[in-house]
N, C-alpha and C positions, 0 to 999 in steps of 0.2 A: 020264219020258215024260208023266205026267199034268200036270206043270207046263208042259211045252211045249204040249200041247193046250189047257190053260187059258189060256196066254198068247196063243196064236193066236186063240182064241175071243174074248178080250178085245180084241185088236187089230181083229178083224173087226167086232165090235160097235161099237167106237169109230169105225171108218170109216163104218159105216152111219149112226150118229148124226150124224156130220159131214156126210155126203151129204144127209141129210134137211133140214139147215138151209142148206147152201151151194149144192149143185149144182142143185136144181130150177129156181131162178130163172135161174142162169147158163145152163142148157141151153135155156131158153125164149126167148132173145133172137133176134128175127128179123133178117133181113138188111136192108141199106139200102133205102130207098124209092126207086123210080124215078118222079120227079115231073116232068111236062112243064114246059117253060120258061114257058108261059103262066100256070101257077099259081105258079111260083117268083117271077115278076115281078108277080103280082097285088097291087094296092095295096088296103089296108084303108081303105075310105072312112069307117069309124066308129072308127078308132084313138083310144083314150083317151076315148071318149064314155061318161061315167059314167052317163048316163041309161039306158044299156042293161045296166047291171050286174044288175038283177033278172031281166031277160029271159034273159041269158046263164046265170045261176045256175040258173034254173028249167028251162031247156032242157037244160043239162048234167045236172042231177039226174034229169030224165026219161029221157034217152037214153044218157048216158055213164057215170054214176056206178056202175052195176052192175059194170062191168069196171074202170074207171079209178079208182074209189074217191072218197071225199069230198074229199080234198085232191089228187087227181090222181097218187097214188103208184103206181098200177097194182095196187092191193090190194083192189079191189072184190070182193064175194062171188062173182061169176061168173068172176073172173080165174083161180081155181084149176082151172077146167074148160077153159081155153085151152091150146093147144099152144105159143103164143108169149106172152112177157111183154108186156102192153099198154103198157108205157113209164111213165116217171116225168115228168110235166109240170112238177114243181117243180125238176127237175134243171137247173142252170145251163147245162150242155152242150146239153140239148134246147132250152132257151129261146134260147140264143145262136146255135146252128147253123141254126135254121129261121126262114125269113121267115114273115110272117103268111099269105101265099099258100100256102106249103107246109103250114102247120098247117091251113089251110082244106081243102086237097086231102086230107090224111090223115084229117081229121075227117068229111068229107062224101062223098068219092069212095071211100075205103077200099081195102082189098086183103085177100086171104086171109081171116083170121078177123075182120078189122075190116070190118063191113058198110057198104054204101053207104047213106047217109042222104039222098040227093037227093030222094027221094019222101016221106020222113018230115018233113024240115025244108026246106020249099020257099021260105020267105021269106029273101031275102038279108040283110036287117038282122038277123034272128034268127041266121043262120049266123055273121055277123061278131060278134054279141054273144057267141056261144060261143067264138070265137077270142079275143076280148078277155078273157073269163073265164079261159080256159086261160093266157093271158099273165099274169094276176094271180096265178097259182100259184107263180111263181118264188120260190125260197128267198131 
């Protein structure tokens, strides 16, 4: 009887340890974004403009890094306080499935826990610099 209880406790403990490392991130994934066509089709007028690299990095570090992390992995210090995973910008799926206009919408219009940055980042060139910086995070 003691062996059965000990075995059950070990199984329960093992399951809790696995859940601590696997489930939290899996449970935090949000649903698909509903992005208006005007943003899906929005053209990046500064695509590939290397002169905006410093501006994009500085703006990202100021406004985005706390949740999205240094490399855009969704592992910033504030990410653990969120109900939904902020996403992995380096993921090829993210990079390949989204237009620049969609990344623009997600980054500045936001939804749910992703705040709206329209009043914080008002300059269009600066916004596109952030989009370009995020594009540069692809693995």
